[in-house]
C-alpha positions in Angstrom: 0.1 -52.7 42.0 2.5 -55.1 43.8 5.7 -53.7 45.3 8.8 -55.1 43.6 12.1 -54.3 45.4 14.1 -54.1 42.2 11.8 -51.8 40.4 12.2 -48.0 40.3 8.9 -46.3 40.9 7.6 -43.0 39.6 7.0 -40.2 42.2 3.9 -38.1 42.4 4.8 -34.8 44.2 1.4 -33.7 45.5 1.2 -30.0 46.5 -2.0 -29.1 48.4 -3.4 -25.8 49.2 -1.9 -24.3 52.4 -5.3 -24.6 54.1 -5.8 -28.2 53.0 -3.7 -30.8 54.9 -1.2 -32.6 52.7 -2.2 -35.9 54.5 -5.7 -35.6 53.2 -4.5 -34.9 49.6 -2.2 -38.0 49.8 -5.1 -40.1 51.1 -7.3 -39.0 48.2 -4.5 -39.9 45.7 -3.6 -43.2 47.4 -5.9 -45.4 45.4 -4.7 -44.0 42.1 -1.1 -44.3 43.2 -1.6 -47.9 44.4 -3.3 -48.9 41.2 -0.6 -47.4 39.0 2.5 -48.0 41.1 3.4 -44.4 42.2 5.1 -43.2 45.3 3.3 -40.1 46.7 5.2 -37.3 48.4 3.0 -34.5 49.9 5.1 -31.9 51.6 3.7 -29.3 53.9 4.8 -26.0 52.3 2.6 -23.3 53.7 3.2 -21.2 56.8 3.0 -22.9 60.1 0.8 -20.1 61.4 -1.9 -20.4 58.7 -2.5 -19.5 55.1 0.5 -18.5 53.0 -0.4 -17.8 49.5 2.1 -18.8 46.8 3.9 -15.6 45.7 6.0 -16.9 42.8 9.3 -15.9 44.4 10.8 -19.3 44.8 11.0 -19.1 48.6 8.7 -22.2 48.9 10.7 -24.3 46.3 13.1 -25.9 48.9 10.0 -27.2 50.8 9.3 -29.4 47.8 12.8 -30.1 46.4 14.1 -31.2 49.8 11.2 -33.6 50.3 11.7 -35.0 46.8 15.5 -35.6 47.4 14.6 -37.3 50.6 12.1 -39.6 48.9 14.6 -40.4 46.1 17.2 -41.3 48.7 15.0 -43.5 50.9 12.8 -45.3 48.3 13.9 -46.8 45.0 12.3 -44.2 42.7 13.0 -43.1 39.1 14.3 -39.5 39.2 13.3 -39.2 35.5 9.7 -39.9 36.3 8.7 -37.2 38.8 5.2 -35.8 38.3 3.6 -32.8 39.9 0.1 -32.5 41.1 -1.4 -29.4 42.6 -4.6 -28.6 44.4 -5.8 -25.0 45.1 -2.8 -22.8 45.8 -0.6 -25.9 45.4 -1.6 -25.9 41.7 0.2 -22.5 41.3 3.1 -23.9 43.2 3.2 -27.0 41.0 3.2 -25.0 37.8 5.9 -22.7 38.9 8.1 -25.5 40.4 7.8 -27.5 37.2 8.8 -24.5 35.1 11.7 -23.5 37.4 13.1 -27.1 37.7 12.4 -28.8 34.4 15.1 -31.4 35.2 
């Protein structure tokens, strides 16, 4: 898709497994996002020292919501069209994040 400066683009918030680099997940989704006109945001949410399983407590939520706010501030995106994608442990995170923040 061509980039149009006046258009508000949807955001795909891609949450990878803590052991799978978010850059690789974004690279795998890049062709789809380019074809359909999405902006990909892939935050690093796991522990900096290795694997951190998602524990459903909400302590990882700011890692995703802060990145999303930053993307919405920097790029012309539609805040009503934010989609979650999760891979591995990121799928649990995506489900919980979507249920905790339906807005």
